[in-house]
C-alpha positions as CSV (number, residue, x, y, z in Angstrom):
1,M,0.0,0.0,0.0
2,R,1.3,3.4,-0.9
3,K,2.8,5.6,1.8
4,Q,0.2,8.2,1.0
5,M,-2.6,5.8,2.1
6,L,-3.2,6.9,5.7
7,Q,-4.2,4.5,8.3
8,V,-4.7,5.0,12.0
9,G,-3.5,2.7,14.8
10,R,-3.8,3.0,18.5
11,L,-0.1,3.5,19.0
12,A,-0.1,6.3,16.5
13,L,-3.0,8.0,18.2
14,S,-1.5,7.8,21.6
15,L,1.7,9.3,20.4
16,L,-0.1,12.1,18.7
17,F,-2.1,13.0,21.7
18,A,1.1,13.3,23.7
19,V,2.1,16.3,21.6
20,M,0.1,19.5,22.1
21,V,0.6,22.8,20.4
22,F,1.0,26.0,22.6
23,V,-0.3,28.9,20.5
24,V,-0.3,32.5,21.7
25,A,-2.4,34.8,19.6
26,E,-1.0,38.2,18.5
27,R,-2.6,41.3,20.1
28,Y,-4.9,43.3,17.8
29,A,-3.1,46.6,17.2
30,A,-6.1,48.9,16.6
31,A,-8.0,50.5,19.5
32,V,-11.3,48.9,20.4
33,E,-13.6,51.1,22.5
34,P,-16.2,49.4,24.6
35,V,-19.7,50.5,25.4
36,I,-20.1,50.9,29.2
37,E,-23.4,49.9,30.6
38,G,-23.5,50.0,34.4
39,D,-20.6,47.8,35.6
40,I,-20.1,46.0,32.3
41,A,-17.9,47.0,29.4
42,W,-19.3,45.5,26.1
43,Y,-16.8,44.9,23.3
44,D,-18.3,44.4,19.8
45,A,-16.4,41.4,18.3
46,G,-17.1,42.8,14.8
47,Q,-14.4,45.5,15.5
48,W,-11.5,43.0,15.2
49,P,-10.8,40.1,12.7
50,T,-12.8,36.9,12.9
51,E,-11.0,33.6,12.6
52,G,-12.3,31.2,9.9
53,Q,-13.1,33.6,7.2
54,G,-11.2,33.3,3.9
55,Y,-12.9,35.9,1.6
56,D,-13.2,39.6,1.4
57,G,-16.4,41.4,0.2
58,L,-18.8,39.5,2.5
59,A,-22.5,40.4,2.3
60,R,-22.6,40.1,6.1
61,R,-20.0,40.6,8.8
62,Y,-20.1,36.9,9.9
63,A,-20.7,35.1,6.6
64,R,-18.5,32.6,4.9
65,F,-18.7,33.5,1.2
66,P,-18.4,36.8,-0.6
67,S,-21.3,38.6,-2.1
68,R,-20.3,37.9,-5.6
69,A,-20.9,34.2,-5.1
70,Q,-24.6,34.7,-4.8
71,G,-26.3,33.5,-8.0
72,V,-23.2,31.7,-9.1
73,I,-23.1,28.8,-6.5
74,P,-26.2,26.8,-5.7
75,D,-28.8,28.8,-3.8
76,G,-28.9,26.3,-1.0
77,V,-25.2,26.6,-0.5
78,W,-25.3,30.4,-0.6
79,N,-28.0,30.4,2.1
80,L,-26.0,28.1,4.3
81,S,-22.9,30.1,3.8
82,Q,-24.6,32.8,6.0
83,H,-24.2,30.4,8.9
84,S,-21.2,31.1,11.1
85,A,-19.9,27.5,11.2
86,G,-16.2,27.4,12.0
87,L,-16.0,31.1,12.9
88,A,-14.3,32.2,16.1
89,T,-13.0,35.2,17.9
90,R,-10.0,35.5,20.2
91,F,-9.2,37.8,23.1
92,K,-7.3,38.1,26.3
93,T,-8.8,39.3,29.6
94,N,-8.3,39.1,33.4
95,A,-12.0,39.3,34.0
96,N,-13.6,37.2,36.7
97,A,-16.8,36.8,34.6
98,I,-17.5,36.8,30.9
99,Q,-20.8,37.5,29.3
100,V,-22.0,37.6,25.7
101,R,-25.0,39.2,24.1
102,W,-26.1,38.4,20.6
103,T,-28.5,38.8,17.8
104,L,-28.8,35.7,15.5
105,L,-29.8,35.6,11.9
106,N,-32.6,32.9,12.3
107,A,-35.2,32.5,15.0
108,N,-35.0,28.7,14.8
109,L,-32.5,28.0,17.5
110,A,-32.4,24.2,17.5
111,M,-33.3,21.1,15.5
112,P,-35.0,17.9,16.5
113,H,-31.6,16.0,16.5
114,M,-29.3,18.9,17.5
115,P,-29.6,21.1,20.6
116,A,-29.7,24.9,20.7
117,T,-26.3,25.0,22.3
118,G,-24.8,23.5,19.1
119,V,-27.1,25.1,16.5
120,S,-27.1,28.6,18.0
121,G,-24.7,28.7,20.9
122,F,-21.4,30.5,21.6
123,D,-18.7,28.2,23.1
124,L,-15.8,29.5,25.1
125,Y,-12.4,28.0,25.7
126,A,-9.5,29.2,27.9
127,Q,-5.8,28.5,27.6
128,R,-4.0,27.4,30.7
129,D,-0.6,29.1,30.7
130,S,1.0,26.3,32.7
131,D,0.6,23.7,29.9
132,G,-0.6,25.6,26.9
133,K,-3.7,23.4,26.4
134,W,-7.2,24.7,25.7
135,Y,-9.9,23.9,28.3
136,W,-13.6,24.4,28.0
137,A,-15.0,27.3,29.9
138,G,-18.7,27.8,29.1
139,V,-21.4,27.8,26.5
140,T,-24.5,29.9,26.0
141,H,-28.0,28.4,26.3
142,P,-29.8,30.3,23.6
143,A,-33.5,30.7,24.3
144,A,-34.1,33.8,22.1
145,Q,-32.8,35.2,18.8
146,T,-31.6,38.3,20.7
147,A,-30.4,37.8,24.3
148,T,-27.6,38.0,26.8
149,G,-26.0,35.1,28.6
150,T,-23.2,34.5,31.1
151,L,-20.5,32.2,29.7
152,I,-18.6,31.9,33.0
153,S,-18.3,33.6,36.4
154,G,-16.5,33.3,39.7
155,M,-13.0,33.1,38.2
156,E,-9.8,34.5,39.6
157,R,-8.6,37.7,38.2
158,I,-5.9,36.1,36.1
159,S,-5.1,37.2,32.6
160,R,-5.8,34.4,30.1
161,H,-6.2,33.8,26.3
162,Y,-9.7,32.9,25.2
163,V,-11.2,31.7,22.0
164,M,-15.0,31.7,21.4
165,F,-16.5,29.5,18.7
166,F,-19.6,30.8,16.9
167,P,-22.9,28.9,16.2
168,M,-22.8,26.1,13.8
169,Y,-26.2,26.1,12.2
170,N,-27.3,29.7,12.6
171,G,-26.0,33.1,11.5
172,V,-24.7,35.9,13.6
173,E,-25.9,39.5,13.1
174,K,-24.0,40.9,16.1
175,V,-22.1,39.6,19.1
176,E,-20.6,41.5,22.0
177,I,-18.4,40.3,24.8
178,G,-19.0,41.7,28.2
179,V,-16.6,41.9,31.1
180,P,-16.4,44.0,34.3
181,K,-15.6,47.6,33.3
182,D,-12.4,47.6,35.4
183,A,-11.1,44.4,33.8
184,E,-8.4,44.3,31.2
185,F,-9.5,43.3,27.7
186,E,-7.4,42.9,24.6
187,P,-8.8,41.7,21.2
188,E,-6.4,39.2,19.5
189,Q,-5.7,38.3,15.9
190,P,-6.8,35.0,14.4
191,L,-4.2,32.3,14.3
192,A,-1.5,33.1,11.9
193,G,-0.4,30.9,8.9
194,K,-2.1,29.2,6.0
195,P,-5.4,27.5,7.0
196,I,-6.9,24.1,6.5
197,V,-9.7,24.5,4.0
198,Y,-12.3,21.8,4.9
199,Y,-15.0,21.3,2.2
200,G,-17.8,18.9,3.0
201,T,-21.3,18.2,4.0
202,S,-23.6,18.6,7.0
203,I,-21.1,16.6,9.0
204,A,-18.4,19.3,8.5
205,H,-21.0,21.9,8.9
206,G,-21.3,20.7,12.5
207,G,-24.2,18.3,12.6
208,C,-24.9,17.2,15.2
209,T,-22.4,18.4,17.9
210,S,-23.8,19.5,21.2
211,R,-21.8,22.7,21.1
212,P,-19.5,24.4,18.5
213,G,-16.2,23.6,20.3
214,N,-17.0,19.9,19.9
215,A,-17.1,20.1,16.1
216,Y,-14.1,18.2,14.8
217,T,-13.0,21.3,12.8
218,A,-12.8,23.2,16.1
219,M,-11.0,20.4,17.7
220,L,-8.4,20.4,14.9
221,T,-7.8,24.1,15.4
222,R,-7.1,23.7,19.1
223,R,-5.0,20.6,18.7
224,L,-2.9,21.7,15.7
225,G,-2.7,25.4,16.3
226,V,-3.7,25.9,12.7
227,P,-6.7,28.0,11.5
228,V,-9.5,26.1,9.8
229,I,-11.9,27.5,7.2
230,N,-15.1,25.5,7.5
231,L,-16.8,25.0,4.1
232,G,-19.3,22.4,5.2
233,F,-22.8,22.8,3.9
234,S,-25.8,20.7,5.0
235,G,-27.3,18.6,2.2
236,S,-24.7,20.0,-0.1
237,G,-20.9,19.6,-0.7
238,R,-21.4,18.0,-4.1
239,M,-18.3,19.3,-5.9
240,E,-20.2,21.6,-8.3
241,P,-17.9,23.3,-10.8
242,A,-18.8,26.8,-9.4
243,M,-17.7,25.6,-6.0
244,G,-14.4,24.4,-7.4
245,D,-13.8,27.9,-8.9
246,L,-14.6,29.6,-5.6
247,I,-12.6,27.3,-3.4
248,A,-9.6,27.4,-5.7
249,E,-9.4,31.2,-4.9
250,L,-8.2,30.3,-1.4
251,D,-4.5,29.6,-0.6
252,P,-4.5,27.1,2.2
253,A,-1.9,24.8,3.7
254,V,-4.1,21.8,2.7
255,F,-7.5,21.2,1.0
256,V,-9.6,18.6,2.7
257,L,-12.3,17.1,0.5
258,D,-15.0,15.3,2.4
259,C,-18.0,15.3,0.1
260,M,-18.8,11.7,-0.4
261,P,-21.7,11.5,2.1
262,N,-23.9,13.7,-0.1
263,M,-22.7,12.5,-3.6
264,S,-24.1,9.7,-5.7
265,A,-21.8,7.3,-7.5
266,A,-22.6,9.1,-10.8
267,E,-21.8,12.5,-9.3
268,I,-18.5,11.2,-8.0
269,K,-17.6,9.7,-11.3
270,E,-18.5,12.9,-13.2
271,R,-17.2,15.6,-10.8
272,A,-14.4,14.5,-8.6
273,I,-11.6,14.6,-11.1
274,P,-12.6,17.9,-12.7
275,F,-13.1,19.5,-9.3
276,I,-9.6,18.5,-8.2
277,E,-8.2,19.6,-11.5
278,K,-9.5,23.1,-10.7
279,L,-7.7,23.1,-7.4
280,R,-4.5,21.8,-9.1
281,A,-4.6,24.4,-11.8
282,A,-4.5,27.2,-9.2
283,H,-2.3,25.3,-6.6
284,P,0.0,22.8,-8.3
285,E,1.8,21.8,-5.0
286,T,-0.8,22.4,-2.3
287,P,-1.6,19.1,-0.5
288,I,-5.1,17.7,-1.0
289,L,-6.6,15.2,1.4
290,M,-9.4,13.1,0.0
291,V,-11.6,11.7,2.9
292,E,-13.5,8.5,1.9
293,G,-17.2,8.5,2.9
294,R,-18.3,6.6,5.9
295,E,-21.2,4.2,5.8
296,F,-24.4,4.8,7.8
297,S,-23.8,3.1,11.2
298,N,-26.8,0.8,10.7
299,T,-25.7,-0.4,7.2
300,W,-24.9,-3.8,8.7
301,L,-28.7,-4.2,9.0
302,K,-29.3,-3.1,5.4
303,P,-27.4,-5.2,3.0
304,G,-29.0,-3.4,0.1
305,N,-26.9,-0.3,1.0
306,V,-23.6,-2.1,0.7
307,A,-23.6,-2.1,-3.1
308,F,-24.3,1.7,-3.1
309,Y,-21.3,2.5,-0.8
310,K,-19.1,0.1,-2.7
311,E,-19.7,1.8,-6.0
312,C,-19.2,5.3,-4.5
313,N,-16.0,4.3,-2.9
314,Q,-14.8,2.7,-6.1
315,Y,-15.2,5.9,-8.2
316,Y,-13.7,8.0,-5.4
317,K,-10.6,5.8,-5.2
318,E,-10.3,5.8,-9.0
319,A,-10.2,9.6,-8.9
320,F,-7.4,9.5,-6.3
321,D,-5.5,6.9,-8.4
322,H,-5.9,9.1,-11.5
323,F,-3.8,11.9,-9.9
324,V,-1.3,9.5,-8.4
325,N,-0.8,7.8,-11.7
326,A,-0.3,11.3,-13.3
327,G,2.6,11.9,-10.9
328,D,0.8,14.0,-8.2
329,K,3.0,13.7,-5.1
330,N,0.8,15.9,-2.9
331,I,-2.5,14.1,-3.0
332,Y,-3.5,11.9,0.0
333,F,-6.3,9.5,0.8
334,L,-7.9,8.9,4.2
335,S,-9.8,5.6,4.4
336,R,-13.3,5.5,5.9
337,E,-12.2,2.6,8.1
338,N,-12.7,3.5,11.8
339,L,-13.6,7.0,10.9
340,L,-16.2,7.1,13.7
341,G,-14.3,4.8,16.0
342,E,-11.9,1.9,16.0
343,D,-14.3,-0.5,17.6
344,E,-17.2,0.5,15.3
345,D,-19.6,0.1,18.2
346,L,-22.0,2.3,16.2
347,D,-22.6,4.7,19.1
348,G,-20.9,7.7,17.4
349,T,-24.0,9.1,15.6
350,V,-27.4,10.6,16.5
351,D,-29.2,9.2,13.4
352,S,-26.8,6.6,11.8
353,S,-25.2,9.5,9.8
354,H,-24.4,12.6,11.7
355,P,-21.8,12.3,14.5
356,N,-22.7,13.0,18.1
357,D,-19.9,14.4,20.3
358,L,-18.3,10.9,20.6
359,G,-18.3,10.6,16.8
360,M,-16.9,14.1,16.4
361,F,-14.1,13.2,18.8
362,R,-13.2,10.0,17.0
363,Q,-13.3,11.7,13.6
364,A,-11.0,14.4,14.9
365,N,-8.6,11.8,16.1
366,K,-8.3,10.2,12.7
367,L,-8.1,13.5,10.8
368,E,-5.5,14.8,13.2
369,S,-3.3,11.8,12.6
370,A,-3.6,12.3,8.8
371,L,-3.0,16.0,8.8
372,R,0.0,16.2,11.1
373,P,2.5,14.7,8.7
374,I,0.9,16.5,5.7
375,L,1.4,19.8,7.6
376,G,4.8,18.9,8.8
377,L,3.8,19.1,12.5
């Protein structure tokens, strides 16, 4: 088997988790003036750069695609690009309590199989200076489209770095961070360096994590110290030509293509090679990681589905082999094997398809082990 065929073993995972990246964000140079209301200073996060955005000319402050993409890419993808999946903001403060107040794009705060904390919540992590790791701090419990919530209180007055992940399946119109008015507060820049561009389906979009920080794209950011541009779109991610043109405009450290869950065998056969050719024309040497599609977790009870997955995987692997045989040294393939867990105990999803938090964690494990050598970490 070629060296580029990436497989995961327990030993490899244990070694990978032993190495953590300590990242300190750069201070944002421009002055940011708060609005003082009573004892709270409110800082508008729109006044400093947001992590996870790859394009200029956005229609809205917290969107993912530029205005010029409307009417060019599929309408459904355009609408979903207004969701803030994968976006985050960074800051440093010595506050003993942190609040957030927000106005969201959509009034629907939750889904039947995904809680409001994941669909519409803001999720806060703090960095512990003694070891450089990120630790969960608090999440909002959205009960209204416009509201205020306390992320955490009762802390010591110690200056720490924070990153706050935005809602996965809702858009953000405005978000402000509130701290005691006598507390220090410094906005920080997004992580430096070329990002991971992750193009995929509802699974990459964040379905169905319980909170944004548990999405595997967010886990990869914290573990690898590399920014991630989340281009996951629910019900979409089908490698349309217009999407290839748009994504090829970005200049990442690696493209990750994880579209198989929403593509038929015919679509894979027709679109995979031309889509990758668009990326290669713009980025001849940039690594591309093709992620094979996982089966539904209850496929073992549905033998009729086996032929479908077999055909899809065959065409996807043929697309990979096409580029390898053409001499492409920077294309990689991640097998679906154990993507949701080594033991395949089938407890990693909420509906046989979308990962729960356990499934997200397991998928992050396998993606991390694949991406570290590609990124040279």
